[in-house]
N, CA, C and O atoms as a MOPAC input file, in Angstrom:
PM7 MOZYME 1SCF
protein

 N      8.23600 1    -0.31700 1   -22.54800 1
 C      9.12200 1    -0.40000 1   -21.46400 1
 C      8.12700 1    -1.64100 1   -20.64100 1
 O      6.93800 1    -1.60700 1   -20.32500 1
 N      8.93900 1    -2.47300 1   -20.50000 1
 C      8.62000 1    -3.57400 1   -19.90300 1
 C      8.58900 1    -3.52300 1   -18.49000 1
 O      9.47900 1    -2.91300 1   -17.89800 1
 N      7.59900 1    -4.13500 1   -17.82100 1
 C      7.60100 1    -3.81000 1   -16.06500 1
 C      8.31700 1    -4.05900 1   -15.57300 1
 O      8.41200 1    -3.51500 1   -14.47200 1
 N      9.62000 1    -5.28300 1   -16.05900 1
 C     10.80500 1    -5.99000 1   -15.32100 1
 C     11.92300 1    -4.59700 1   -15.39800 1
 O     13.08200 1    -4.63700 1   -14.98600 1
 N     11.33400 1    -3.53100 1   -15.95300 1
 C     12.72300 1    -2.39400 1   -15.75100 1
 C     12.23300 1    -1.26200 1   -15.16100 1
 O     12.72500 1    -0.14100 1   -15.02900 1
 N     11.17600 1    -1.73600 1   -14.82200 1
 C     10.58500 1    -0.39200 1   -13.47500 1
 C     11.39800 1    -0.89200 1   -12.27900 1
 O     11.90300 1    -2.00400 1   -12.12600 1
 N     11.41300 1    -0.01700 1   -11.60900 1
 C     12.07500 1    -0.20900 1    -9.61100 1
 C     10.82500 1    -1.01200 1    -8.92800 1
 O      9.85900 1    -1.69600 1    -9.26500 1
 N     11.25300 1    -0.66100 1    -8.13100 1
 C     10.36900 1    -1.31500 1    -6.87400 1
 C      8.79200 1    -0.73800 1    -6.50600 1
 O      8.83000 1     0.42600 1    -6.10700 1
 N      7.79800 1    -1.16500 1    -6.54800 1
 C      6.49300 1    -0.50400 1    -6.29500 1
 C      6.28100 1    -0.92800 1    -5.27500 1
 O      6.74100 1    -1.95300 1    -4.77000 1
 N      5.02700 1     0.36100 1    -4.54100 1
 C      4.91600 1     0.53500 1    -3.34300 1
 C      2.82800 1     0.10300 1    -3.23000 1
 O      1.79600 1     0.45600 1    -3.80000 1
 N      3.17600 1    -0.66700 1    -2.31800 1
 C      1.38300 1    -0.99500 1    -2.10300 1
 C      0.94000 1    -0.67800 1    -0.81600 1
 O      1.66200 1    -1.09800 1     0.08800 1
 N     -0.31600 1     0.11600 1    -0.41100 1
 C     -0.19600 1     0.68400 1     0.50800 1
 C     -1.94000 1    -0.26600 1     1.29100 1
 O     -2.86200 1    -0.40300 1     0.48600 1
 N     -2.09500 1    -0.64100 1     2.33400 1
 C     -2.94800 1    -1.19600 1     2.58300 1
 C     -3.17100 1    -1.23900 1     4.20800 1
 O     -2.28700 1    -1.26400 1     5.06400 1
 N     -4.97100 1    -1.24100 1     4.45500 1
 C     -5.03400 1    -0.69600 1     5.89400 1
 C     -5.60600 1    -2.66200 1     6.38600 1
 O     -6.57700 1    -3.05700 1     5.74000 1
 N     -5.27700 1    -3.21400 1     6.94900 1
 C     -5.16900 1    -4.80900 1     7.53200 1
 C     -5.46800 1    -4.78200 1     8.46600 1
 O     -4.84700 1    -4.11800 1     9.29500 1
 N     -6.93000 1    -5.72700 1     8.88800 1
 C     -7.14900 1    -5.75800 1    10.13700 1
 C     -5.75200 1    -6.85300 1    10.89000 1
 O     -5.33300 1    -7.84000 1    10.28500 1
 N     -5.27800 1    -6.47300 1    12.09600 1
 C     -3.97400 1    -7.32400 1    12.89800 1
 C     -4.35100 1    -8.76300 1    13.08300 1
 O     -5.16900 1    -9.21700 1    13.88300 1
 N     -3.68100 1    -9.34500 1    12.28400 1
 C     -3.97800 1   -11.23100 1    12.17300 1
 C     -5.15900 1   -11.69100 1    11.61700 1
 O     -5.49400 1   -12.87400 1    11.66600 1
 N     -6.02600 1   -10.51700 1    10.91200 1
 C     -7.06000 1   -11.20700 1     9.94600 1
 C     -6.47400 1   -11.03900 1     8.83300 1
 O     -7.41400 1   -11.08100 1     8.04000 1
 N     -5.01100 1   -10.78100 1     7.90200 1
 C     -4.98500 1   -10.75500 1     6.74900 1
 C     -5.38900 1   -11.84900 1     6.07100 1
 O     -5.35600 1   -12.84700 1     6.79000 1
 N     -5.84100 1   -12.10000 1     4.72400 1
 C     -6.67000 1   -13.04200 1     3.75800 1
 C     -6.72900 1   -12.94300 1     2.61200 1
 O     -7.15900 1   -11.84100 1     2.27400 1
 N     -6.41600 1   -13.80600 1     1.55100 1
 C     -6.01600 1   -13.52200 1     0.38200 1
 C     -7.09500 1   -13.00600 1    -0.39200 1
 O     -7.14000 1   -13.26500 1    -1.59400 1
 N     -7.99800 1   -12.28500 1     0.17100 1
 C     -9.50600 1   -11.90800 1    -0.36200 1
 C     -9.28700 1   -10.03200 1     0.04500 1
 O     -8.71300 1    -9.34400 1     0.88800 1
 N    -10.10900 1    -9.86200 1    -1.09900 1
 C     -9.95700 1    -8.42400 1    -0.90500 1
 C     -9.85800 1    -7.70800 1     0.27000 1
 O    -10.42700 1    -8.03100 1     1.31300 1
 N     -9.05400 1    -6.61500 1     0.10600 1
 C     -8.25700 1    -5.85900 1    -0.60300 1
 C     -7.01600 1    -6.40300 1    -0.94100 1
 O     -6.55900 1    -6.11600 1    -2.04800 1
 N     -6.24800 1    -7.29200 1    -0.03500 1
 C     -5.12100 1    -7.97200 1     0.27000 1
 C     -4.66800 1    -8.33400 1    -1.57100 1
 O     -3.87000 1    -7.67200 1    -2.23300 1
 N     -5.35400 1    -9.40000 1    -1.99100 1
 C     -5.51900 1   -10.49500 1    -3.04500 1
 C     -5.07100 1    -9.73200 1    -4.07700 1
 O     -4.00600 1    -9.82000 1    -4.68800 1
 N     -6.14000 1    -8.83900 1    -4.24100 1
 C     -6.06900 1    -8.10100 1    -5.81600 1
 C     -4.88400 1    -7.03300 1    -5.61300 1
 O     -4.18700 1    -6.85000 1    -6.61100 1
 N     -4.65000 1    -6.50600 1    -4.77800 1
 C     -3.70900 1    -5.48600 1    -4.62300 1
 C     -2.29700 1    -5.96300 1    -4.82700 1
 O     -1.43300 1    -5.18900 1    -5.23800 1
 N     -1.99700 1    -7.46300 1    -4.49300 1
 C     -0.66500 1    -7.86400 1    -4.44900 1
 C     -1.00800 1    -8.93800 1    -5.66900 1
 O      0.04800 1    -9.20100 1    -6.24300 1
 N     -1.91600 1    -9.51300 1    -6.14700 1
 C     -1.55700 1   -10.24000 1    -7.18100 1
 C     -1.78100 1    -9.53500 1    -8.67100 1
 O     -1.84800 1   -10.16600 1    -9.72600 1
 N     -1.89500 1    -7.90000 1    -8.51300 1
 C     -1.87100 1    -7.04100 1   -10.12900 1
 C     -0.36200 1    -6.96300 1   -10.08100 1
 O      0.20900 1    -6.86100 1   -11.16600 1
 N      0.44100 1    -7.00000 1    -8.86100 1
 C      2.06200 1    -6.83600 1    -9.27500 1
 C      2.33500 1    -8.62100 1    -9.05200 1
 O      3.09600 1    -8.66600 1    -8.08600 1
 N      2.23800 1    -9.12000 1    -9.21100 1
 C      2.87100 1   -10.70300 1    -9.27400 1
 C      3.21500 1   -11.48800 1    -7.95200 1
 O      3.75300 1   -12.59500 1    -7.90600 1
 N      2.77900 1   -10.66100 1    -6.80800 1
 C      3.50600 1   -11.59000 1    -5.72300 1
 C      1.87800 1   -12.72500 1    -4.85800 1
 O      0.66800 1   -12.50200 1    -4.90400 1
 N      2.64500 1   -13.83800 1    -4.20200 1
 C      1.69200 1   -14.47200 1    -4.12400 1
 C      1.19000 1   -14.21000 1    -2.52800 1
 O      1.82500 1   -14.44200 1    -1.49900 1
 N     -0.47100 1   -13.52200 1    -2.71200 1
 C     -1.17700 1   -13.36600 1    -1.38700 1
 C     -0.87200 1   -13.89100 1     0.11200 1
 O     -0.90900 1   -13.38700 1     1.23400 1
 N     -0.54500 1   -15.18300 1    -0.44000 1
 C     -0.74300 1   -15.89800 1     0.74200 1
 C      0.75600 1   -16.16600 1     1.23000 1
 O      0.95500 1   -16.91300 1     2.18700 1
 N      1.57900 1   -15.67600 1     0.69800 1
 C      2.93300 1   -15.63100 1     1.52000 1
 C      2.95900 1   -14.38500 1     2.06600 1
 O      3.43600 1   -14.62600 1     3.17600 1
 N      2.68000 1   -12.72100 1     2.00600 1
 C      2.39900 1   -12.00900 1     2.40200 1
 C      1.31700 1   -12.11100 1     3.91600 1
 O      1.37800 1   -11.39900 1     4.91800 1
 N      0.55400 1   -13.03100 1     3.68000 1
 C     -0.81500 1   -13.00700 1     4.85900 1
 C     -0.07800 1   -13.84700 1     5.60700 1
 O      0.03600 1   -13.37100 1     6.73700 1
 N      0.48400 1   -14.89800 1     5.49400 1
 C      0.68900 1   -15.91500 1     6.52700 1
 C      2.01200 1   -14.49600 1     7.58600 1
 O      1.71300 1   -14.01500 1     8.67900 1
 N      3.21800 1   -14.20600 1     6.88300 1
 C      3.74700 1   -13.33100 1     7.56800 1
 C      3.55600 1   -11.92700 1     8.23600 1
 O      4.24000 1   -11.29900 1     9.04500 1
 N      2.47200 1   -11.68900 1     7.65100 1
 C      1.44900 1   -10.55600 1     8.30500 1
 C      1.02800 1   -10.94500 1     9.64100 1
 O      1.33900 1   -10.35300 1    10.67500 1
 N      0.62300 1   -11.52200 1     9.59000 1
 C     -0.38600 1   -12.69000 1    10.73000 1
 C      0.58700 1   -12.55500 1    12.15900 1
 O      0.37300 1   -11.93300 1    13.20000 1
 N      1.80600 1   -13.46300 1    11.71200 1
 C      2.54500 1   -13.77400 1    12.32100 1
 C      3.26700 1   -12.58100 1    12.85400 1
 O      3.29100 1   -12.53700 1    14.08400 1
 N      3.69400 1   -11.88000 1    12.40400 1
 C      3.92600 1   -10.36900 1    12.44300 1
 C      3.33600 1    -9.45500 1    13.62200 1
 O      3.88000 1    -8.70000 1    14.42800 1
 N      1.78200 1    -9.89100 1    13.36100 1
 C      0.76400 1    -8.52100 1    14.11500 1
 C      0.44700 1    -9.57000 1    15.12700 1
 O     -0.56100 1    -9.22000 1    15.74000 1
 N      0.91100 1   -10.73000 1    15.55200 1
 C     -0.00100 1   -11.78300 1    16.45200 1
 C      0.05800 1   -11.14800 1    17.80300 1
 O     -0.60800 1   -11.73200 1    18.65800 1
 N      0.79600 1    -9.93600 1    18.23700 1
 C      1.34200 1    -9.29800 1    19.55400 1
 C     -0.31200 1    -8.42600 1    20.09000 1
 O     -0.89100 1    -8.32800 1    21.17200 1
 N     -0.64200 1    -7.85900 1    18.49200 1
 C     -1.85000 1    -6.80100 1    18.62100 1
 C     -3.26700 1    -7.64300 1    18.53400 1
 O     -3.53700 1    -8.67000 1    17.91200 1
 N     -4.09900 1    -6.77900 1    19.43300 1
 C     -5.65700 1    -7.39800 1    19.07400 1
 C     -5.92700 1    -7.52400 1    18.34400 1
 O     -5.72700 1    -6.59800 1    17.55800 1
 N     -6.56800 1    -8.61700 1    17.87400 1
 C     -7.08600 1    -9.14100 1    16.70100 1
 C     -8.09100 1    -8.29600 1    15.87000 1
 O     -9.08700 1    -7.99800 1    16.53000 1
 N     -8.09100 1    -7.86000 1    14.66800 1
 C     -9.10200 1    -6.78300 1    13.81900 1
 C     -8.77500 1    -5.74100 1    14.14900 1
 O     -9.27600 1    -4.83700 1    13.48100 1
 N     -7.69500 1    -5.25800 1    15.43200 1
 C     -7.06600 1    -3.68900 1    14.79800 1
 C     -6.95300 1    -3.42200 1    13.85300 1
 O     -6.71300 1    -4.37600 1    13.11400 1
 N     -7.03100 1    -1.95800 1    13.12900 1
 C     -6.65500 1    -1.98500 1    11.69900 1
 C     -5.34600 1    -1.45900 1    11.93700 1
 O     -5.07100 1    -0.71900 1    12.88100 1
 N     -4.17600 1    -2.03500 1    10.66300 1
 C     -3.15600 1    -1.75300 1    11.02400 1
 C     -2.41100 1    -1.08700 1     9.27900 1
 O     -2.42200 1    -1.85600 1     8.31800 1
 N     -1.86800 1     0.27000 1     9.14200 1
 C     -1.78200 1     0.56500 1     7.85900 1
 C     -0.02400 1    -0.05900 1     7.73800 1
 O      0.90400 1     0.09400 1     8.53300 1
 N     -0.07300 1    -0.80500 1     6.38000 1
 C      0.63800 1    -1.36000 1     5.49300 1
 C      1.15800 1    -0.86600 1     4.87300 1
 O      0.31700 1    -0.28000 1     4.19200 1
 N      2.51900 1    -0.49600 1     4.37300 1
 C      3.61200 1    -0.36600 1     3.79900 1
 C      4.23400 1    -1.45400 1     2.70300 1
 O      5.44500 1    -1.62400 1     2.84600 1
 N      3.71000 1    -2.09700 1     1.80300 1
 C      4.37900 1    -2.93000 1     0.98200 1
 C      5.56600 1    -2.93000 1     0.07000 1
 O      5.33700 1    -2.71200 1    -1.11900 1
 N      6.45700 1    -3.08200 1     0.34300 1
 C      7.07800 1    -2.85300 1    -1.25800 1
 C      7.45200 1    -4.00500 1    -2.09200 1
 O      7.97400 1    -5.01400 1    -1.61600 1
 N      7.15000 1    -3.82900 1    -3.48800 1
 C      7.44400 1    -5.36200 1    -4.28600 1
 C      8.63800 1    -5.02200 1    -5.10400 1
 O      8.69300 1    -3.98800 1    -5.76900 1
 N      9.51800 1    -5.83200 1    -5.05300 1
 C     10.54100 1    -5.80100 1    -6.22200 1
 C     10.37500 1    -6.17700 1    -7.31400 1
 O      9.38600 1    -6.90700 1    -7.37600 1
 N     11.04200 1    -5.98700 1    -8.56400 1
 C     10.65800 1    -6.64700 1   -10.04400 1
 C     10.58600 1    -7.79900 1    -9.71300 1
 O      9.73100 1    -8.52200 1   -10.22400 1
 N     11.42000 1    -8.24700 1    -8.82100 1
 C     11.82900 1    -9.89300 1    -8.77100 1
 C     10.44100 1   -11.03100 1    -8.51500 1
 O     10.39200 1   -12.26100 1    -8.50000 1
 N      9.40300 1    -9.97200 1    -8.33200 1
 C      8.37800 1   -10.28600 1    -7.18500 1
 C      8.67900 1   -10.61200 1    -5.48100 1
 O      7.92300 1   -11.40700 1    -4.92300 1
 N      9.71400 1   -10.02000 1    -4.75700 1
 C      9.77000 1   -10.29100 1    -3.87900 1
 C      9.56200 1    -9.31200 1    -2.80500 1
 O      9.88500 1    -8.17400 1    -3.14600 1
 N      9.02900 1    -9.44600 1    -1.37400 1
 C      8.60100 1    -7.96900 1    -1.15400 1
 C      9.10700 1    -8.10000 1     0.37500 1
 O      9.46000 1    -9.01700 1     1.11700 1
 N      8.93000 1    -6.48300 1     0.46400 1
 C      9.07400 1    -6.51100 1     2.31600 1
 C      8.02400 1    -5.61200 1     2.71500 1
 O      7.38900 1    -5.05200 1     1.82200 1
 N      7.75200 1    -5.39400 1     3.88600 1
 C      6.28200 1    -4.78800 1     4.24200 1
 C      6.86900 1    -4.29900 1     5.75200 1
 O      7.65300 1    -4.92200 1     6.46700 1
 N      6.25900 1    -3.02300 1     6.00300 1
 C      6.31900 1    -2.34900 1     7.02200 1
 C      4.99200 1    -1.79400 1     7.98900 1
 O      4.21100 1    -0.95400 1     7.54200 1
 N      4.84500 1    -2.38500 1     9.38400 1
 C      3.58500 1    -2.22700 1     9.80000 1
 C      3.79100 1    -0.60500 1    10.74700 1
 O      4.72400 1    -0.17700 1    11.42600 1
 N      2.67300 1    -0.13100 1    10.44600 1
 C      2.94500 1     1.05400 1    11.52100 1
 C      1.96100 1     1.04300 1    12.63800 1
 O      1.23800 1     0.06600 1    12.83600 1
 N      1.93400 1     1.85900 1    13.19400 1
 C      0.98600 1     1.83800 1    14.37600 1
 C     -0.81600 1     2.40200 1    14.08100 1
 O     -0.94500 1     3.48400 1    13.51000 1
 N     -1.87300 1     1.76300 1    14.42000 1
 C     -3.48800 1     1.88600 1    13.84900 1
 C     -3.34500 1     3.66300 1    13.79600 1
 O     -2.69100 1     4.47500 1    14.45100 1
 N     -4.05500 1     3.73800 1    12.96700 1
 C     -4.94800 1     5.32400 1    12.73500 1
 C     -5.33400 1     5.70600 1    13.81300 1
 O     -5.96500 1     4.97300 1    14.57500 1
 N     -5.00200 1     7.01400 1    14.09400 1
 C     -5.31100 1     7.79000 1    15.11800 1
 C     -6.63400 1     8.15500 1    15.38600 1
 O     -7.09200 1     8.48800 1    16.47900 1
 N     -7.29500 1     8.05900 1    14.17700 1
 C     -9.09400 1     8.25100 1    14.38600 1
 C     -9.61600 1     6.95200 1    15.10500 1
 O    -10.59100 1     7.08800 1    15.84500 1
 N     -9.02300 1     5.63300 1    14.94500 1
 C     -9.06600 1     4.46600 1    15.58200 1
 C     -9.02100 1     4.30300 1    17.13800 1
 O     -9.68700 1     3.54600 1    17.84500 1
 N     -7.89700 1     5.36700 1    17.54300 1
 C     -7.39100 1     5.32400 1    18.95200 1
 C     -9.03900 1     6.11700 1    19.16800 1
 O    -10.09000 1     5.66000 1    19.61600 1
 N     -8.71200 1     7.35700 1    18.67500 1
 C     -9.67900 1     8.55900 1    18.89800 1
 C    -11.16500 1     7.47000 1    19.38200 1
 O    -11.55400 1     7.34000 1    20.54300 1
 N    -11.49100 1     7.12000 1    18.74900 1
 C    -13.07900 1     6.36800 1    18.50700 1
 C    -13.10900 1     5.49700 1    20.12700 1
 O    -13.93100 1     5.53700 1    21.04200 1
 N    -11.88800 1     4.77700 1    19.96600 1
 C    -12.13700 1     3.98700 1    21.36700 1
 C    -11.97400 1     4.48900 1    22.29000 1
 O    -12.62700 1     3.99000 1    23.20700 1
 N    -11.23400 1     5.50500 1    22.62300 1
 C    -11.21000 1     6.13600 1    23.90700 1
 C    -12.55000 1     7.20100 1    24.22700 1
 O    -13.02200 1     7.42100 1    25.34300 1
 N    -13.02200 1     7.79800 1    22.89800 1
 C    -14.19400 1     8.05100 1    23.26700 1
 C    -15.60500 1     6.97600 1    23.35100 1
 O    -16.68100 1     7.48200 1    23.67000 1
 N    -15.54500 1     5.86600 1    23.12500 1
 C    -16.31200 1     5.09500 1    23.24400 1
 C    -17.56100 1     5.12000 1    22.31900 1
 O    -18.70600 1     4.76100 1    22.59400 1
 N    -17.07200 1     5.63000 1    21.15000 1
 C    -18.04600 1     5.85000 1    20.32400 1
 C    -17.38200 1     5.26900 1    18.66600 1
 O    -16.22000 1     5.22600 1    18.26200 1
 N    -18.81100 1     4.84100 1    17.93300 1
 C    -18.58300 1     3.86200 1    16.69000 1
 C    -17.79900 1     4.48900 1    15.36300 1
 O    -16.92700 1     4.02100 1    14.63000 1
 N    -18.59700 1     5.92700 1    15.39200 1
 C    -18.14700 1     6.86900 1    14.47900 1
 C    -18.47300 1     7.96700 1    15.05900 1
 O    -19.08600 1     8.16200 1    16.10800 1
 N    -17.77300 1     9.07000 1    13.88900 1
 C    -17.62400 1    10.28900 1    14.51900 1
 C    -18.88200 1    11.06600 1    14.00300 1
 O    -19.82700 1    10.52000 1    13.43200 1
 N    -18.76200 1    12.69100 1    14.32900 1
 C    -19.94200 1    12.96500 1    14.24400 1
 C    -20.35400 1    13.38200 1    12.68500 1
 O    -19.48000 1    13.76400 1    11.90500 1
 N    -21.54400 1    13.29600 1    12.34900 1
 C    -21.63300 1    13.69900 1    11.18800 1
 C    -21.56500 1    15.40900 1    10.33900 1
 O    -21.36100 1    15.78300 1     9.18400 1
 N    -21.86600 1    16.10000 1    11.67100 1
 C    -21.49200 1    17.42200 1    11.23800 1
 C    -20.15300 1    18.18900 1    12.39800 1
 O    -20.34800 1    18.75200 1    13.47500 1
 N    -18.68400 1    17.90900 1    11.60100 1
 C    -17.77600 1    18.46200 1    12.40700 1
 C    -17.83100 1    19.71500 1    12.38600 1
 O    -18.03600 1    20.48600 1    11.44800 1
 N    -17.49500 1    20.03300 1    14.28500 1
 C    -17.67000 1    21.79800 1    14.24800 1
 C    -18.72100 1    21.90800 1    14.90900 1
 O    -18.53300 1    22.76500 1    15.77400 1
 N    -20.11300 1    21.33600 1    14.98000 1
 C    -21.52700 1    21.27900 1    15.13200 1
 C    -22.28700 1    20.54600 1    16.33300 1
 O    -23.16900 1    20.96500 1    17.08200 1
 N    -21.55900 1    19.14300 1    16.24900 1
 C    -22.06500 1    18.24600 1    17.12700 1
 C    -20.94100 1    17.69700 1    17.70800 1
 O    -19.83400 1    17.68600 1    17.17100 1
 N    -21.18300 1    17.27300 1    18.71600 1
 C    -19.86500 1    16.77100 1    19.67400 1
 C    -20.54900 1    14.87400 1    20.10900 1
 O    -21.43100 1    14.51600 1    20.88900 1
 N    -19.74900 1    14.17100 1    19.29400 1
 C    -20.10000 1    12.67700 1    18.91600 1
 C    -19.50200 1    11.90100 1    20.80700 1
 O    -20.04100 1    10.94800 1    21.36900 1
 N    -18.37900 1    12.67200 1    21.30300 1
 C    -17.79200 1    11.98900 1    22.52500 1
 C    -16.74900 1    13.09700 1    22.97700 1
 O    -16.57200 1    14.09500 1    22.27800 1
 N    -16.11000 1    12.90700 1    24.08400 1
 C    -14.97800 1    13.24200 1    24.93100 1
 C    -13.82800 1    12.38700 1    25.12300 1
 O    -13.85200 1    11.20800 1    25.47600 1
 N    -12.81400 1    13.10500 1    24.85400 1
 C    -11.86500 1    12.79900 1    25.49900 1
 C    -10.74700 1    13.67200 1    26.11600 1
 O    -10.58100 1    14.81600 1    25.69100 1
 N     -9.80500 1    13.05500 1    27.32400 1
 C     -9.00500 1    13.91400 1    28.15200 1
 C     -7.78400 1    14.13500 1    27.80200 1
 O     -7.10900 1    13.26700 1    27.24900 1
 N     -7.26800 1    15.51500 1    28.12100 1
 C     -5.85300 1    15.79300 1    27.43900 1
 C     -4.71400 1    14.53100 1    27.85800 1
 O     -3.59200 1    14.35900 1    27.38100 1
 N     -5.27900 1    13.88900 1    28.70300 1
 C     -4.21200 1    12.59800 1    29.43000 1
 C     -4.21600 1    11.52400 1    28.00100 1
 O     -3.20400 1    11.10700 1    27.43900 1
 N     -5.58900 1    11.24000 1    27.63000 1
 C     -5.46100 1    10.36800 1    26.01100 1
 C     -4.83100 1    10.64900 1    25.43300 1
 O     -3.96700 1     9.82500 1    25.13200 1
 N     -4.78100 1    11.68200 1    24.97800 1
 C     -4.10700 1    12.97600 1    23.78800 1
 C     -2.91400 1    12.46800 1    23.82900 1
 O     -2.40200 1    11.82500 1    22.91400 1
 N     -2.36800 1    12.74800 1    24.97200 1
 C     -0.74100 1    12.68000 1    25.52700 1
 C     -0.37300 1    11.04300 1    25.07700 1
 O      0.43300 1    10.66400 1    24.22700 1
 N     -1.14400 1    10.34100 1    25.84500 1
 C     -0.63800 1     8.65900 1    25.64400 1
 C     -0.94100 1     8.33600 1    23.97200 1
 O     -0.18600 1     7.62000 1    23.31400 1
 N     -1.82800 1     8.80200 1    23.56300 1
 C     -1.91700 1     8.49400 1    21.97300 1
 C     -1.05500 1     8.87300 1    21.31200 1
 O     -0.59100 1     8.21500 1    20.38100 1
 N     -0.55800 1    10.30500 1    21.74100 1
 C      0.97700 1    11.25000 1    21.11900 1
 C      2.13400 1    10.02200 1    21.17500 1
 O      2.81400 1     9.68700 1    20.20400 1
 N      2.21200 1     9.42100 1    22.53000 1
 C      3.13900 1     8.45500 1    22.69100 1
 C      3.18700 1     7.30900 1    22.04800 1
 O      4.26700 1     6.85600 1    21.66700 1
 N      1.80800 1     6.56300 1    21.79800 1
 C      1.88800 1     5.40400 1    20.47300 1
 C      2.78600 1     5.73000 1    19.22400 1
 O      3.74600 1     5.08300 1    18.80700 1
 N      2.15700 1     7.06600 1    18.65400 1
 C      2.36700 1     7.68400 1    17.40300 1
 C      3.79000 1     7.77600 1    17.29300 1
 O      4.30700 1     7.13600 1    16.37700 1
 N      4.46000 1     8.39100 1    17.98700 1
 C      5.64800 1     8.65000 1    18.37000 1
 C      6.50800 1     7.68300 1    17.81600 1
 O      7.59900 1     8.01100 1    17.35000 1
 N      6.06500 1     6.39000 1    17.83000 1
 C      6.86400 1     5.36400 1    17.67000 1
 C      7.15500 1     4.84900 1    15.99700 1
 O      7.96000 1     3.98000 1    15.66200 1
 N      6.27000 1     5.64100 1    15.09200 1
 C      6.22000 1     5.48600 1    13.64700 1
 C      7.27000 1     6.11900 1    13.15800 1
 O      7.70400 1     7.24100 1    13.41700 1
 N      7.66700 1     5.25400 1    12.38400 1
 C      9.17900 1     6.36400 1    11.50000 1
 C      9.27800 1     7.72000 1    11.22500 1
 O     10.23000 1     8.47600 1    11.41800 1
 N      7.88000 1     8.00200 1    10.61900 1
 C      7.76000 1     9.59000 1     9.83800 1
 C      7.18200 1    10.07100 1    10.92300 1
 O      6.09100 1    10.56900 1    10.64700 1
 N      7.48300 1    10.13500 1    12.14800 1
 C      6.88900 1    10.94100 1    13.21400 1
 C      8.02800 1    10.79100 1    14.35900 1
 O      7.68800 1    11.38300 1    15.38200 1
 N      9.15000 1    10.22500 1    14.44400 1
 C     10.06500 1    10.20600 1    14.87900 1
 C     10.95000 1    11.53700 1    15.81900 1
 O     11.49800 1    11.55800 1    16.92100 1
 N     10.79000 1    12.30600 1    14.99600 1
 C     11.57500 1    13.96000 1    14.66600 1
 C     10.95700 1    14.62200 1    15.53700 1
 O     11.52800 1    15.33500 1    16.36200 1
 N      9.47400 1    14.43600 1    15.44200 1
 C      8.60400 1    15.47500 1    15.84200 1
 C      8.52100 1    15.66600 1    17.48900 1
 O      8.04200 1    14.69500 1    18.07600 1
 N      8.94400 1    16.84400 1    18.34800 1
 C      8.49400 1    16.78500 1    19.51000 1
 C      6.92300 1    16.32600 1    19.74900 1
 O      6.08700 1    16.45300 1    18.85400 1
 N      6.57800 1    15.72500 1    21.18000 1
 C      5.47500 1    15.03700 1    21.89400 1
 C      4.60500 1    15.99200 1    21.42300 1
 O      3.78300 1    15.58500 1    20.60200 1
 N      4.55300 1    17.64300 1    21.85400 1
 C      3.61300 1    18.39600 1    21.95700 1
 C      2.98000 1    18.65900 1    20.54000 1
 O      1.82000 1    19.07200 1    20.54200 1
 N      3.65500 1    18.45300 1    19.24000 1
 C      3.00000 1    18.76400 1    17.80200 1
 C      2.59300 1    17.66200 1    17.37600 1
 O      1.97800 1    17.56300 1    16.31500 1
 N      2.93500 1    16.46000 1    18.30400 1
 C      2.18200 1    15.29700 1    17.78300 1
 C      0.59600 1    15.05100 1    18.24200 1
 O     -0.31800 1    14.50100 1    17.62800 1
 N      0.62800 1    15.65100 1    19.52000 1
 C     -0.65600 1    15.62300 1    20.43800 1
 C     -1.75700 1    16.83800 1    20.00800 1
 O     -2.97800 1    16.70700 1    20.10500 1
 N     -1.02600 1    18.10900 1    19.48500 1
 C     -1.39300 1    18.98700 1    18.61400 1
 C     -2.12700 1    18.61000 1    17.34800 1
 O     -3.15900 1    19.16000 1    16.96300 1
 N     -1.26600 1    17.25500 1    16.51000 1
 C     -2.40400 1    16.98700 1    15.42400 1
 C     -3.41100 1    16.20800 1    15.97600 1
 O     -4.53900 1    16.44700 1    15.54300 1
 N     -3.30200 1    15.31200 1    16.84400 1
 C     -4.24000 1    14.30800 1    17.44100 1
 C     -5.72000 1    15.47200 1    17.50800 1
 O     -6.79000 1    15.33500 1    16.91600 1
 N     -5.23900 1    16.72700 1    18.55700 1
 C     -5.90500 1    17.36200 1    19.19200 1
 C     -6.86900 1    17.63300 1    17.49900 1
 O     -8.09300 1    17.50600 1    17.45400 1
 N     -6.36400 1    17.85400 1    16.76200 1
 C     -7.06600 1    18.30700 1    15.16500 1
 C     -7.85200 1    17.46400 1    14.63700 1
 O     -8.93500 1    17.77600 1    14.14200 1
 N     -7.22600 1    15.89400 1    14.70100 1
 C     -7.83000 1    14.74900 1    14.52600 1
 C     -9.10700 1    15.03000 1    15.19600 1
 O    -10.04000 1    15.57100 1    14.60400 1
 N     -9.15700 1    14.65700 1    16.46100 1
 C    -10.25600 1    14.97600 1    17.22100 1
 C    -11.54900 1    15.69400 1    16.84300 1
 O    -12.67200 1    15.20300 1    16.72500 1
 N    -11.11800 1    17.09100 1    16.66100 1
 C    -12.12900 1    18.02800 1    16.29000 1
 C    -12.84800 1    17.78700 1    14.99100 1
 O    -13.99800 1    18.19200 1    14.82300 1
 N    -11.96900 1    16.92400 1    13.78700 1
 C    -12.51600 1    16.28100 1    12.82400 1
 C    -13.31900 1    15.19900 1    13.12900 1
 O    -14.10700 1    15.14400 1    12.18500 1
 N    -13.49600 1    14.58600 1    13.66000 1
 C    -14.35300 1    13.46200 1    14.48000 1
 C    -15.49100 1    13.95200 1    14.89000 1
 O    -16.52400 1    13.28600 1    14.81500 1
 N    -15.45800 1    15.37000 1    15.45600 1
 C    -16.48400 1    15.91400 1    15.96200 1
 C    -16.29300 1    15.36900 1    17.91200 1
 O    -17.16900 1    15.34100 1    18.77700 1
 N    -14.90800 1    15.03600 1    18.00900 1
 C    -14.68800 1    14.47200 1    19.99600 1
 C    -14.30300 1    15.58900 1    20.29600 1
 O    -13.71500 1    16.36300 1    19.54100 1
 N    -14.59000 1    15.77600 1    21.39800 1
 C    -14.34000 1    17.23300 1    22.47800 1
 C    -13.30400 1    16.73400 1    23.31600 1
 O    -13.44400 1    15.70500 1    23.97700 1
 N    -11.94800 1    17.63500 1    23.31300 1
 C    -11.03700 1    17.25100 1    23.93600 1
 C    -11.12900 1    18.37600 1    25.30400 1
 O    -11.05400 1    19.60200 1    25.21600 1
 N    -11.34400 1    17.41100 1    26.80400 1
 C    -11.24400 1    18.07400 1    27.70400 1
 C    -10.19200 1    18.03600 1    28.47400 1
 O     -9.41000 1    17.09500 1    28.33700 1
 N     -9.89700 1    19.23200 1    29.62700 1
 C     -8.86300 1    19.25000 1    30.20600 1
 C     -8.79700 1    17.87200 1    31.47400 1
 O     -7.79700 1    17.72800 1    32.17700 1

């Protein structure tokens, strides 16, 4: 079966806002599918100029059989926001045993409002999104205080 007979392929990348370059991970991931990585980099950097440079942006790239592509950017990962809010660089080595930092419940709801703009979370109530954020905080060793 030839590759042209296949449908669109999906590539998931975590790229810093405004920092896309045809180096790994972008170059090899797109080059393997025959897409010019420089075209993606220019368009991605233009689309993420409103964000603080370097913020990790999850991106889903759909590559068509004719080597054209479209991509969707999502909000930065929850763990990134939690670590920023708690003022830490990384979570605890032993989740559930040590506390690396704290965030307030107000921070959690602010993050939930940001995450609610993602397409895959739009149908969920804010309280459900907030509870998943609290779960992520516990995994990182961040205590949620009222």
